[in-house]
C-alpha positions in Angstrom: 0.0 0.0 0.0 1.5 3.4 -1.1 1.5 6.2 1.5 0.5 9.5 0.1 2.5 12.6 1.1 0.7 15.2 3.2 1.0 18.6 1.4 0.3 22.0 2.9 -0.7 24.9 0.6 -1.4 28.3 1.8 -4.1 30.7 0.6 -3.8 32.0 -3.0 -5.3 35.5 -3.3 -6.2 37.0 -6.7 -6.8 40.7 -6.7 -7.5 43.6 -9.0 -4.2 45.4 -9.6 -5.9 48.8 -10.0 -8.0 49.0 -6.9 -6.8 46.1 -4.7 -10.2 44.5 -4.5 -10.1 40.7 -3.8 -11.4 38.7 -6.7 -10.9 35.1 -5.5 -9.4 33.4 -2.6 -8.2 29.8 -2.8 -8.3 28.5 0.7 -5.4 26.9 2.5 -5.3 23.1 2.1 -3.5 20.3 3.9 -3.6 16.7 3.0 -2.8 14.3 0.2 -3.6 16.2 -2.9 -1.9 17.2 -6.2 -1.1 20.9 -6.0 -2.5 23.1 -8.8 -0.5 25.7 -10.6 -1.7 29.3 -10.8 -2.7 28.7 -14.4 -4.9 25.8 -13.4 -6.6 27.9 -10.7 -7.2 30.7 -13.3 -8.8 28.2 -15.7 -11.2 27.0 -12.9 -12.7 30.4 -12.1 -14.6 32.2 -14.8 -14.0 35.6 -13.1 -10.3 35.1 -13.6 -10.4 33.1 -16.8 -12.6 35.6 -18.7 -10.6 38.7 -17.5 -7.5 40.3 -19.0 -4.6 38.6 -17.2 -2.8 42.0 -16.8 -5.7 43.4 -14.8 -5.1 41.1 -11.8 -2.3 39.7 -9.7 -2.0 37.1 -7.1 -0.4 36.5 -3.8 0.6 33.0 -2.5 0.7 32.8 1.3 2.5 30.2 3.3 0.3 27.6 5.0 -1.2 29.2 8.2 0.2 32.7 7.3 -2.1 35.4 8.6 -4.7 32.9 9.9 -5.1 35.0 13.1 -5.4 38.2 11.0 -8.1 36.7 8.7 -10.0 35.5 11.8 -9.9 38.9 13.5 -10.2 41.2 10.5 -13.4 42.7 9.2 -11.9 43.2 5.7 -8.8 43.0 3.6 -7.4 44.1 0.3 -4.1 44.2 -1.6 -2.6 47.7 -1.5 -2.2 48.6 -5.2 0.9 50.7 -4.5 2.8 48.1 -2.5 1.2 44.9 -3.7 1.0 43.9 0.0 -2.0 42.4 1.8 -3.5 44.7 4.3 -6.3 44.1 6.8 -8.9 46.2 8.5 -9.9 45.4 12.1 -13.0 46.4 14.0 -12.4 49.3 16.3 -13.7 48.4 19.8 -13.9 52.2 20.6 -16.0 53.1 17.6 -18.4 50.2 16.8 -20.0 52.3 14.0 -20.7 50.0 11.1 -20.9 53.0 8.8 -17.2 54.0 9.4 -15.1 53.1 6.4 -12.4 50.4 7.1 -8.9 51.5 7.8 -6.5 49.0 6.2 -3.1 48.4 7.7 -0.3 45.8 7.8 -1.3 42.5 9.4 -1.3 42.7 13.2 0.9 39.6 13.3 3.6 41.6 11.4 3.0 44.7 13.5 3.5 42.6 16.7 6.7 41.0 15.3 8.0 44.5 14.4 7.2 45.9 17.8 8.8 43.0 19.6 12.0 43.4 17.5 12.0 47.2 18.2 11.4 46.6 21.9 14.4 44.2 22.0 16.6 46.8 20.2 15.5 49.5 22.5 16.2 47.4 25.6 19.7 46.7 24.3 20.3 50.4 23.5 19.0 51.3 27.0 21.4 48.8 28.6 24.3 50.2 26.6 23.4 53.7 27.5 23.1 52.8 31.2 26.6 51.1 31.0 28.0 54.2 29.3 26.4 56.4 31.9 27.9 54.3 34.8 31.3 54.5 33.2 31.0 58.3 32.7 29.8 58.7 36.3 32.8 56.7 37.6 35.2 58.7 35.5 33.7 61.9 36.7 34.0 60.8 40.4 37.7 59.8 39.8 38.3 63.2 38.2 36.7 65.1 41.1 38.7 63.0 43.6 41.9 63.8 41.7 41.0 67.5 41.6 40.2 67.5 45.3 43.5 65.9 46.1 45.3 68.5 44.0 43.4 71.4 45.7 43.8 70.0 49.2 47.4 69.1 48.5 48.1 72.5 47.0 46.7 74.2 50.1 48.9 72.2 52.4 52.0 73.1 50.4 51.4 76.9 50.6 
């Protein structure tokens, strides 16, 4: 009996290159299946197949990539300027459904960036504290030497 290999395929997102609107999303898949090519997906969906190929693009996500963002978001699009996926999230302080969505980088990426920046800031703060301690010690030594010179000079005269 032949064992089939388990394959993981992330979401494939097709979007309008002019306005970022999502046209089709191929969901993530995990299991024993034969992966399809982008051209095979296009041929399966009339919205894509019947459209000028230059009018849309696609993003291929890793398996599980942005799962938490998709679960929390109330909308998403592909920024036409950057060709990056952006999400909008409900604002708990303004639950107005009429408010237009504010798209932004995925929260998972924002959290990773903030954690990295936080680590860098902690290292910089530690270096600054060490430099400050060294400067403080040098200043105390200089004051001590100056005091010895002053006191020593008074005793001579």
